[in-house]
C-alpha positions as a Markdown table, in Angstrom:
| # | Residue | x | y | z |
|---|---|---|---|---|
| 1 | Unk | -94.6 | 41.6 | -111.0 |
| 2 | Unk | -95.8 | 41.1 | -114.7 |
| 3 | Unk | -95.0 | 37.3 | -114.9 |
| 4 | Unk | -96.6 | 36.9 | -111.1 |
| 5 | Unk | -100.0 | 38.9 | -112.6 |
| 6 | Unk | -100.1 | 36.6 | -115.4 |
| 7 | Unk | -99.6 | 33.2 | -113.6 |
| 8 | Unk | -101.7 | 34.4 | -110.9 |
| 9 | Unk | -105.1 | 32.4 | -112.3 |
| 10 | Unk | -102.6 | 29.2 | -112.2 |
| 11 | Unk | -101.5 | 29.5 | -108.5 |
| 12 | Unk | -103.7 | 31.6 | -106.7 |
| 13 | Unk | -106.8 | 29.4 | -105.9 |
| 14 | Unk | -104.8 | 26.0 | -105.5 |
| 15 | Unk | -102.5 | 28.4 | -102.2 |
| 16 | Unk | -105.4 | 29.9 | -101.0 |
| 17 | Unk | -106.9 | 26.1 | -100.4 |
| 18 | Unk | -104.0 | 24.0 | -100.2 |
| 19 | Unk | -101.8 | 26.2 | -97.9 |
| 20 | Unk | -103.5 | 25.7 | -94.6 |
| 21 | Unk | -103.8 | 22.2 | -94.9 |
| 22 | Unk | -100.1 | 22.0 | -95.7 |
| 23 | Unk | -99.1 | 24.2 | -92.7 |
| 24 | Unk | -101.0 | 21.7 | -90.7 |
| 25 | Unk | -99.4 | 18.9 | -92.1 |
| 26 | Unk | -96.1 | 20.5 | -91.4 |
| 27 | Unk | -96.5 | 20.9 | -88.0 |
| 28 | Unk | -97.2 | 17.1 | -87.5 |
| 29 | Unk | -94.4 | 16.1 | -89.0 |
| 30 | Unk | -92.6 | 18.5 | -87.0 |
| 31 | Unk | -93.7 | 17.5 | -83.9 |
| 32 | Unk | -93.2 | 13.7 | -84.9 |
| 33 | Unk | -89.4 | 14.9 | -86.0 |
| 34 | Unk | -88.6 | 16.5 | -82.8 |
| 35 | Unk | -88.9 | 12.6 | -80.9 |
| 36 | Unk | -86.2 | 11.2 | -83.2 |
| 37 | Unk | -82.7 | 11.8 | -82.3 |
| 38 | Unk | -80.5 | 13.5 | -84.7 |
| 39 | Unk | -78.1 | 12.0 | -86.9 |
| 40 | Unk | -74.6 | 13.0 | -86.7 |
| 41 | Unk | -72.4 | 12.8 | -89.3 |
| 42 | Unk | -69.3 | 10.9 | -89.6 |
| 43 | Unk | -65.6 | 12.6 | -89.6 |
| 44 | Unk | -64.0 | 12.2 | -92.9 |
| 45 | Unk | -60.7 | 12.4 | -94.1 |
| 46 | Unk | -60.7 | 14.7 | -96.9 |
| 47 | Unk | -57.1 | 14.4 | -97.9 |
| 48 | Unk | -57.1 | 10.6 | -98.0 |
| 49 | Unk | -60.6 | 10.2 | -99.8 |
| 50 | Unk | -59.3 | 13.1 | -102.1 |
| 51 | Unk | -56.2 | 11.4 | -102.9 |
| 52 | Unk | -56.9 | 7.7 | -103.5 |
| 53 | Unk | -60.6 | 8.5 | -104.4 |
| 54 | Unk | -60.8 | 11.2 | -106.4 |
| 55 | Unk | -57.1 | 11.3 | -108.4 |
| 56 | Unk | -57.5 | 6.9 | -108.3 |
| 57 | Unk | -60.4 | 7.2 | -110.0 |
| 58 | Unk | -59.1 | 9.9 | -112.5 |
| 59 | Unk | -55.9 | 8.1 | -112.9 |
| 60 | Unk | -58.0 | 4.7 | -114.4 |
| 61 | Unk | -60.3 | 7.1 | -116.3 |
| 62 | Unk | -57.8 | 9.3 | -118.1 |
| 63 | Unk | -54.6 | 7.0 | -118.5 |
| 64 | Unk | -55.6 | 3.5 | -117.7 |
| 65 | Unk | -58.9 | 3.1 | -119.6 |
| 66 | Unk | -57.6 | 4.7 | -122.6 |
| 67 | Unk | -54.8 | 2.6 | -122.8 |
| 68 | Unk | -56.3 | -0.4 | -122.2 |
| 69 | Unk | -59.0 | 0.8 | -125.1 |
| 70 | Unk | -55.8 | 1.2 | -127.2 |
| 71 | Unk | -55.0 | -2.4 | -126.2 |
| 72 | Unk | -58.5 | -3.9 | -127.5 |
| 73 | Unk | -58.1 | -2.2 | -130.9 |
| 74 | Unk | -54.4 | -3.6 | -131.1 |
| 75 | Unk | -52.5 | -0.9 | -130.7 |
| 76 | Unk | -49.3 | -1.2 | -128.0 |
| 77 | Unk | -49.8 | 0.4 | -124.6 |
| 78 | Unk | -48.0 | 3.2 | -123.6 |
| 79 | Unk | -46.7 | 2.7 | -120.2 |
| 80 | Unk | -44.9 | 5.8 | -119.5 |
| 81 | Unk | -48.0 | 7.6 | -119.8 |
| 82 | Unk | -49.4 | 5.5 | -117.1 |
| 83 | Unk | -46.6 | 5.7 | -115.0 |
| 84 | Unk | -46.3 | 9.5 | -115.6 |
| 85 | Unk | -49.8 | 10.6 | -115.0 |
| 86 | Unk | -49.9 | 8.2 | -111.7 |
| 87 | Unk | -48.3 | 11.1 | -109.5 |
| 88 | Unk | -49.7 | 13.8 | -111.7 |
| 89 | Unk | -53.3 | 12.5 | -110.9 |
| 90 | Unk | -52.4 | 11.7 | -106.8 |
| 91 | Unk | -50.9 | 15.5 | -106.5 |
| 92 | Unk | -54.4 | 16.5 | -107.9 |
| 93 | Unk | -56.8 | 14.0 | -105.9 |
| 94 | Unk | -54.4 | 15.5 | -102.9 |
| 95 | Unk | -55.2 | 19.3 | -103.7 |
| 96 | Unk | -59.0 | 18.4 | -104.2 |
| 97 | Unk | -58.8 | 16.8 | -100.3 |
| 98 | Unk | -57.3 | 19.9 | -99.5 |
| 99 | Unk | -59.8 | 21.9 | -101.0 |
| 100 | Unk | -62.8 | 20.1 | -99.6 |
| 101 | Unk | -60.9 | 19.7 | -96.2 |
| 102 | Unk | -61.0 | 23.6 | -96.0 |
| 103 | Unk | -64.6 | 24.0 | -97.9 |
| 104 | Unk | -66.4 | 21.5 | -95.7 |
| 105 | Unk | -64.7 | 22.6 | -92.5 |
| 106 | Unk | -65.4 | 26.4 | -92.8 |
| 107 | Unk | -67.9 | 27.9 | -90.4 |
| 108 | Unk | -70.9 | 29.8 | -91.9 |
| 109 | Unk | -71.6 | 33.3 | -91.3 |
| 110 | Unk | -74.4 | 34.1 | -88.6 |
| 111 | Unk | -77.7 | 34.9 | -90.2 |
| 112 | Unk | -80.1 | 36.9 | -88.1 |
| 113 | Unk | -83.9 | 36.0 | -89.1 |
């Protein structure tokens, strides 16, 4: 309440004069929006997206890229590290995809307003 009281000279007058114009603008915008059809979302296969996009990108960033940097520095490439991390990152991506599948498809609680 103290912060509200101290900052009221900064926001009270702009809100008093601008709010009615803003409300009228929002009403006009809502009327225009009702004429346009709603955008419908596409179905997403989160398991494949997680496995290949998340897991594959993380494998490249955490395994392949460091080995490429080692090669540019003149060191030897550790092929076993690249091969071992591939199934690990694909599994992590699959798990991420499963979590996203359930998270994005859950139903929210109904709010009473």
